[in-house]
N, C-alpha and C positions, 0 to 999 in steps of 0.2 A: 559339638561338631556336625550332629545332624539337623538341627535346624539352619545353620551355616549355608550348607549343601542345599538344602530344600529351598530358602531363600534365594541363592543365586540361581537355582534351576525356572525358580519362578520370574526371577530378572530378566532370564535370557530368554524366555519363551514370550515374555511381553516386548523384550524387542525385538524377535523374531516376527511378531504379528504387527510391527510397527514397522519393519523392514518390506514384508509383503504388501502390507498397503500404502507405503511409502513405490513401492515398486509399482503396483497396479495404477494409483493416483498420477504418477511422473509422466513428463510427457512422452518417453518411450511406452511407456505403460498403457497411455491412452491412444495411443497411436496404432501399437499393436489392436488393442480390443477395436476400436473403430474397424481398420482392418478386415482382423472376422467378419466383423457385421454386416460390412461392405461384400465378402465372400458370399457368405449365406445369403446375403438379400441376392445376389446376380446368380446364387443356383436355385432360388427359390424362383425366381421370374423366370428363367430356363425350364422348370419344372412343370412349370404354371402352362407356358407360351408352346409345351411340346407338341399340344397337338395342330396348331397352328404352322408349324417348322417347315412344310411341303410350302405352302404359301407364301412365307417369308423367304422360304430359298429361292424361290420363282419369283418372284420380286425386286430378289436382289439378281438374279441373273438376268430378267431384263433390264433392270438398271444399268446396270452393267454394261452390256451390248449395246445398249442404246448411247452412254458412255463412249465409248470405244468408236462408236461409227462417229 
């Protein structure tokens, strides 16, 4: 009886691992991972250009005024 329950537990553990791997490498999992990478990349770019923010903002304002006129 103990061996049977131990074997069942191992089988469920292997099935759970396959389920997690299948979820990660599925289409939805891949899209979620790539979306998270894109968000992290975007925030790292904002952090990297943080010191140039006044210059970028000034350029955007000048460009907007020029386009409105």
